[in-house]
N, C-alpha and C positions, 0 to 999 in steps of 0.2 A: 405238374399236369396229372399225376395219378389221381388226385381227388376228383378231377373232372371226368376222366376217361373211364374210371372203374364202373360206375353204374351204367354208363352208356354202352359198355362192351357187352352188357347182358341183354340188350335189346335184340329183337329179331329184325327190327327195321334198320336199314343202312344209316350209319351216323359217321361223319368224318370231319377232321379239322383241316382247313385249307389256308396256307400261308400265301396271302396276295403278293407279297413283295418278291418271295423267292419262287412262286409259282410251283409249289410242291405240296403234297398231302403230308401233314405233320403226323397225323394219327388217323386210324379208321377201325372201326369194329369189324367183326368176321363177316357180317352181312354186307358191309361196305366194300371189303376186300373182294368178295365174290362179285358184287355189282360192277366194280372196275375191272373185273376179269383178270385179277392178279393171283399168283400162287401163294404169296405170303405178304404180310404187312410190310416186312423189310423191302420186298421187291417194289411194292406200291410206293413207299417212301422215297425210293431212289428215282422214280420216274420224273423226268423233267416235262412238266405240263405245258411248257411254252410252245411245243410243237403242235399240240392239239387244241389250243385255245386261241380263238381269233381275237383280233384287236377290239372288235365290237363287244365280245363277251367279257374281255378283260376291263374294258371301261365300264361295263355294266356292274361287274364285281366291285370295282372301286367305288362306283356310285352307291351300290348297296351298303358298303362299309361306311361311308360318309353320312348316309341317311340314318343307319342303325345306331351310329354314335351321336346323332342329332336328336330328332323328335321321334322317329319310329322305334318300335321295340322288335319287330320281326317283319320279314317279307317272305312271299310265297310265289314260287314259279313252277311251271311245268317243264321238266327236263326229260330228254330221251336218252336211254342208255342201250347198249347192245352187249349185254353180259354172255349171251349164248348165240350170238350172230343174228338175232332178230330183234327189232325195236321194242322196247318196253317204256311205257310213259310212267313217270313218277311225279308226284307233287313235292317239291323240295321246300322245306322251311329253313330259312337262312337268318342267323343271328350273329351279331358281332360279339367277340370274346376278347377280354382283357388278356393279353399275352405278355410274357416276360420280355424285358429290355426293349419295350416299345414296338414289338413287332405287331403286325396286323393280321389277324386271324378271323376266319369265318367258320361258324358252326353250322354244318348242313345235315339235316335229316331228310331222307328221301322215302316218302310213304307211298306205297303202291296203291294204284286206284282200283285195285281189286276189292269189290264190295264184301268178299268174304273175310277181309281182314278183321282181326279181332278188335272190337271197339275199345275194349279196356286198354289193350296195347297201345293203340293210337293215342288214347287220352294220356297214358303214362309217358308215352314218348314226347308229346306236345308239352307236358309239364316240365319234363327234364330239359327241354329246349329253352324253358323260361325259368330257369333256377333262381333268378334274381327278382322275379315278379310273382305275384299271386295269380293262378289260373282257376277259373271257375266256369261251369257250364250250366246254363239254365235252358228249360224248355221255353217254347213260344209264349207261355203263360207267366214266365218269370219264376217257375218253381226250380228249386235247386236240384241238379243232377250230379254234379261232380265238383270236388274241390281237390286241388293238389296239396301237398303238405304246407307250402308257404302260405296258401289261402287259409288253411285250417288253423295255422298258427296266428294268423292276422284276425280271423273271426271268432276263434274260441268256440263257446257253445252257442253263438249267435247264429244259427243256421236259418237266415232270413230269406225271404223271396227278394228277387232283384229290386222291385220297386221299394221295398222296405229298407233296403241298404242305403238309399238316397236320402240325405238329411233333408234336402229340399226337393219335394216331389216335382217341382217344375223342371229340375234337372233331369229326372227320369223321363218325363214327357217329352223334353227336347230330344234326348238320346233316342227313345222309341220312335219318335217322328222321323229322325234322320235314318234310323235303320231301315224304316219302311221305304224310305226314298232311295237309299244308296246302298243298303246291305252292309255297310260298315261305317263306323263313326269313331271319332276321338273327342274326349271330353274330359275336363278337370272339374271336380265336384268334391263337396264334402260328403264323406261316407261313414257309415257306422262300422266301428271295429270293436274287438274285445276290450280295448282300453279307452273307449269313448268314441270320438269323432276325429278324422284327420282328413287333410286334402289329399286326393288320389288322382293320378293321371291314368286313364282307362282307355282301352281300345275294345270296342264291342263290335262282333262281326256275326252275321248270320250265316250258319253253315248246316249242311244236312248231318243228321246222325248217321255214322258209318253203316250201322246195321239196319235200322228202320227207315232211314232216308227222310224222317221228319225234321222240320226246321228247328234248329236249336241256336242258342246265343252263346258264343265263346267270348268271355270277358278276361282280359289281362289287365292287371292294375298294380300300380306301384305308388308308395307313399311319398308324396312331394311336399309334405308340410314344411321341411326345412328350406326347401328352395322357395316356396311361397312366402315364408317368413322373411328370407333374404331379399325377395323382390320387394316386399312391403318396406323393409328397412331402406333399400335402394330409393324406392319411391319417396319414402319420407325424407331422406337426404336430398333428393332432387327437388322436392317441392315444399318442404317444411323447413322453418328455420330451427336449427338445432339447439339454440339457446332458449327461446321463448315458446317453441312449439307452434307458433303462428305460421300461416302460409308465407313462403318466401317471394322473392322478387319473380321468379318464374311463374309460381301460381298466380300471383297477382295479375301479371301481364295476360296470362291465359284467361283468367276470370274477367278482366276488364274488356278484353277483345270479344269474349263470349257475350257479355251483357251489352256491348255496344251493338252487336248484330241483332240482338233481341230488340233492343231499344229503337233501332232503325226501322224495324217492322211494325213496332207497336206505338211508335211516337212517343216513347217514354222519355222523360228527362232524367239525367243522372248528376249526381254531385261527387266530385273526387276531392278528398281532404288529404293534404300532405302535411304530416306532423313531425316536427323536428324539435328536439329538446334543447333548450337555451343552456349554454355553459356546461354541456355534458363533457366536452373535451377537457375542461378545466378539472371537473370531478375525476376523470379517468387519469389525468396526469398527476393529480395531487394525492388522491386516495388509492389509486391503483386500479388495474383492470378487473380484479376480482370484485371489488365493491361496485365498479361501473357495470359489470355484468349482472350482479344481483339487483341493481337499480333497474336495469332494462327489463328484467323479469318482473319486477314490481310494477313498472310502468305499464307493461304489457298486460298484466292482470287487471289494472284499473281500466285500461282502455277497453278490454273485453267486456268490462262490467258496463260499459257505455253502449255496447252494440246490440242492436236488435236482431231479430232472426234473419231477415232478408238482406242484411247489411254484411259487408265483407271486409274484414280487417286483416292487414299483412304487415310484416316487417321487411322493409327493403334491405336493411343492413345498417350497421352502426346504431345511431340514434333516431333513425328515419322510419316512420310508420305511415301506412296510408289506409284510407277507409273509402269504400264505395258505397253510396246510398242512393235510393231513389228519391228524385227531387220532386217537389210539388210545382205549381205553376210559377213560383218565384223562387229565389235563392234563400228564402228565409229558413227552410228546413236544414240546409247545409250549415248555415250560420248558427242556427240553434244547436246543432249537434257539435259544432266546433266549440261553442261556449260551454257546452256541458262537459266536454273534454278538459277544457281549461280549469273548470270548477272541480272536476274529479281529481286532477293532479295538483291542486292548490295545497291539500293537506299535506304536511311533512311526512317523510318516510324514514323509519329507522333501519338503516342498513348497517349491520355489523357494529352497532353502537354509535354510528354517525346519523344525526339527525338532518336529513337533506330535504330541501324544498326544490321542486322542479317546475319550471314554467315552460310551456311550449310555445313555438312559433307555428301557426297553422295558415297554410295557403289553400285556397279553394278554387277549382275550376269547374265549369258547368258544361254538360253535353245537352244540347248541340251548340250553345252560344259560343263557347271558347275553343272548339275544336271538333273534328269528326273522327279522329282515330286516337288510339291509345297513347302513342308517343307524343302527339301534340298536346292532349289533355294533361298528360304527366308533366310536360315541360311547363305549361302554363301554371299548373298547381305549384310547381317548384319555384317559379318566379314569384308567385304571389307570397309563398313562404319566406323567401329572401326579403321580400318587401316588408313583411311583418317583422322579421328578425332585425332589420335595419332600423325600424321605428320603435325597437325595444321590446318586441314580442307581441302576442296577441294574435288576432285573426285578420286576414286580408283576403278579399275576393279579387280575382285576376282583373287587372285593367291593362289596356294596351301599352300604357306608358311604362309599365313595369319592364318591358322588353329593353328599353333604353337604360334602365337602371341596372339590369343584370349584365348588359353589354359592358357597362362601365366597370362593373366588379370584375368581369372576366378580363378586361384590358389591364386592370390593376394587377391581377394575378399574373398575367403573361409577362408584364414588363417589370414587375418587382424584381424578379431574378436579374434582369439586365442592370437595374438600378444598383443592386448589391454588387454585383461583379465589376461594374464600371465606377464604383464609388460615388455615385450620384447622390446618395442618402447623406444628409448633413447632421451634425450634432449641434444642438442649441442648448442654451444654458438659462435656467430661470433662478434668480437669486432667492435665498432664504435669509431674512434679516432677524437678528436678535431683538426681542421686544424690550430689553432693558435700556438700550441706547441706540437702537436703529442701525447698527453696523452689519455689514455682510458677513455672515458666518459660514455660508455655504453656497453651493450651486448644484441644482439638479440637472443632469444631463438628459436631454430629450431628443429623440430621433425626429427628423423632419424630412419631407420629400416634395421637392418642386418638379412637376412633371411638365415636359415641354408643351403638351397640348391640354392636358387636365388641369394645369396650374397646381396650386398647393393641395396635396392629398392629405386629407385628414388622417392622423395616426389611428383613430378608431377604425377607419376603412382598412388601411394596410396592415396594421398589426393583427387584426383578426385574420386577415388572408394569410399572413406569414405563420401564424399559429396552426392554421388548418393545413398549410402545405409544408410545414416542416422547416421554413426559412428563418423562423424567429430565433433559433440558436446563433445563427451568423450575424443577425441584427444586434443581438444582446452583446456578442463579443465585440462587434464593431464600436459600439457605444462604450463598452468598458475600457478597451484600449484607448480610444480617443480621449475619454474623460480622464484617464490616468495620465496621458501624455500633457494634456491641458493643465492638470493640477501641477505637475512637475514644472511646466513653464511659469505658472503663477508663482510657485514657490521660489523659483530662481529670481523672480522679481520682488520677492519680500512679502507676498500675500499668502498668508497661512489659512486658506479657505478649503473646506472639504468639497468633494464631489460625490454626489448621490447618483446611483444607477439603478434603474428598474430591472428586476431579474424576472424573466418569463417562467412560470411553473414548469414548462417543458424543459427548458435549459437547466433549471434548478435541480430537477430530479435526475439529470444525466450523471452517471457514475463518475465522470471526469470534471465536473464542474469546479471542485475545490482545486484540482490541478490547473484548470483554465485560469482561474483567479491568481494562483501562485505564479504561474508563468507570466501573466500580464504584469504583475507587480515587478518581476524580475526584468522583464524586457524594457518597461518604461522607466524603471528607477523611481517609481512613485512610492511615497511613504505610506504604509498601509493604515496609519491612524487617520489619515485624511480621505480615506475611501469608505463610503457608506453604501451598503446594498439594501435596496428597498424590496421587500417581498410581501406578498399578499397574505391576508388571513388564511385564505383557502389552503395554502401551502402547509400551514400548521396543522390542518385536519387530516394529513395523511399519516402513515405509520410513524408514530411519535418516536420510536426509537431510531428509525432511519433519519428522520429529520433532525433529531438531537445530535446524532453523529455528525451530519453535515454541518449544522450550525457550530457546533464545538470546533470542528476543524477549520471553519472560516474565522472564528474567534481567535483561534491560535495563531493565524496569520497576521492578526492585529486590526483586521477590518471591523467597522461598525456594522451593526444590524438594525433595521428599522421595518416596522409593520406599515405598509402603504394603504391608504384609503381605509383606515379602521372604521368599522361601523357599516360598511357597504355589503359585507358578507355575512359570515356566521356570528360575529360580534361576541365571542365567548371569551370573556377577560380572563377566565381560569386558565386559558392556554398561555397567557403572558407570563404566568409564574414558572412554567416549565422549561422555558428557552432562554438563552443568554442574549436578551435583546437590549438595545441601548435607547431606542426611541420609537414613537408611534406617531403616525400622521393622520389627523382626524379627517375623515372624508369630506369633501367639499359640499356634499348634499345637506350637512347639518347647517350650512350657512346660506342655503338657497332660499328662493321665493320670498325674499324680503324679511324673512324671520330668522332668528338665531335660536336653534334647538336647545332646550334645557339639558339634553343629553350631554352637551359639550361640557358642562360643569361637572357632571358625574365622571366622565371619561378623564378630565384633568385631574380630579381628585384621586381616582384609583391609580392613574399613572404616577402621580406623586408619591402614593404609598409604595409602588413598586420601583421608585427611583428611576423613572423612565422620562426622557425629554419629550416634550409634547410640541409637535408641529401642526399648525393649521394651514391647510392649502385652500385656494379659491377665494382669498380675502380680496374683496373688490370695493368695499365702502368703508369710510372712516368710522362709521358705527360699529361695523364688525371688528375692526382693528381695536377700538377702545374696549369693547366687550371682552375681547380676548386677552388683551393687556391686563384688564381688571381682574380677570379670573385665573390669572397665573399661567397663560400659555407661554412657552419659552421661545418659540420661533414662528415667523409668519411668512407666507408665500402666496403670491397672487397678482392679479392684474392692477391692484392699487399701487403696487411698486414697480412691477415690470413684467412684460409678456416674456416668453422665451426669447433670448437674444443670440444673435450670431456671436461667434468667438471675439470679434473685434469689439462690437458693442458690449458684450458681457465683461471684457477687460476694462473698458471705459467705465462702466457702472461700477465695477470693483474698485477702481481708483477713487471714485467719488465717494463711495459708502464704506471703504475698507476700515477707515479709523472710527473708534467709538465716538459717539456724540449724537445729540438729538437732531436727526436729519429728517423727520417725518414730513416736513413742508416741501421737501423736494419731490418733484415728479420723475417718474422713471423715463428711461429712453424706451421708446416703443419700438418693437421689432417690425421690420417690414416683411 
């Protein structure tokens, strides 16, 4: 406390420190001891002020402390003292002071209203009361009259007029006008300092010169640049997306509501585009979140390149983006913008060495046709986006019937959990036949769901929902255990056929997947050489060292590994050489549309070179079958032979086709 009290003790004006909580004077200079009519400082320090302070005064002192530790820098009040038995009026300047151990102190300076008081003493006294801020005094024309030491350090040699101190003269005009009206004002503005410019918090007050009585401007100021920067960061965190720098969901809703209010007054039409990236979760799950984040940044950059000046782009979260545009008399403008986005994202992106192609699903809603408020329009655009996604991507404008479609999807999501818990999901089996003699060489285990009201729910519908909601792991394990149990039962009957299980990328990347497979083999007693795990190409695009470790661990268990739907994804044959694979399954799209793609011949040739078994799925015609046999395909699977079958029918099919022999003339048992 000595560093605080030493200079104050030299003042002729009374100054003291008051402890609010203990209601005692902590320290006072000689002038203050006399003012309080005490013989010594020690005597004054021993006084209990509780007897002389009313409840009202105490409440006011507490309020002063709260205000001074908040927005105010000082307060002034007229107090009356009786040092020599007669009343004396003093103007008391009060400041809060940081005290040790969390105590609450007030620093009080009592300035006599006697006009004969020395003005320089008053200025120095006022400056000492504001040791943490810069104090300056200007005449009514803004010419500098006085600077306290803190102000001199802050300004250096730049002894400017008050208007010149303001970086933006409009701030000065505003402060001057308020001073004229109210004699006191508070403002934050950018000010000129010795080190350039900085944000300052200032209090300007009109006060008379103690000697001349002329009007002067007393200004106290404090650098608040750090606080302003912190506020800006907080604002950015609250209203900006930290990954892409785009406005976030909060900013978007605020802007949409604002634009809707304007559009309502001006009869303006608006278009809302809801953009969702197809297969982004797959990229995240297979290549990792670091790659996924960089992809989102690249997408945001491309979307920004499509946006005009009066349009508003935001990221809602995940892989969801929104765009607000002014619409013309028809929906053409929104659709054109959506197609521009599709085209912009079509070019592949190189992210950390991975060449990725991104396609968006875009839903459009229009104001006022599809809604009158932000939530309704967002919901309609979201529905249109889901409709686009369910149809394979592209652009869709909201239609009322989409509400029914999304309700169905929500029903699937809500009841899928119950279907898993109550074991309503069933495992079906689709045979794989050897091309050499037509006997059954394996069965692919496939999940099926018959809903009591929806009927048979397509795996395309509920698998996508399961991956989005995190239920896919349970489904994968359900199929894995049931397929192994079934293989064990078939083996007990003398049928040595393998079972193939599709593995979700989400489940595959779990750290315990190898342990799950090991546990399933142990529990079911299944022979590992009759288990085949089908993984997608996209899984191999992830961190190759991690994938190689997982695949090597699975191979050590004795299970076989197959690439499913080869050719539908990244189709990089170079990856096949890096991993311990046993077979690949040609994607059914190469057999569709009544034509057989020449790519099949190339895939079979390279697979032969790599000693991989080739399986063709989706075989539906005799022509396809003959072509595949002629070009050396090893195994066939498709509706020409059998649809996915229930366990009983699959066993009957197995008994019919288990033995080698030419059985191509037989028709399959069709599942119901």
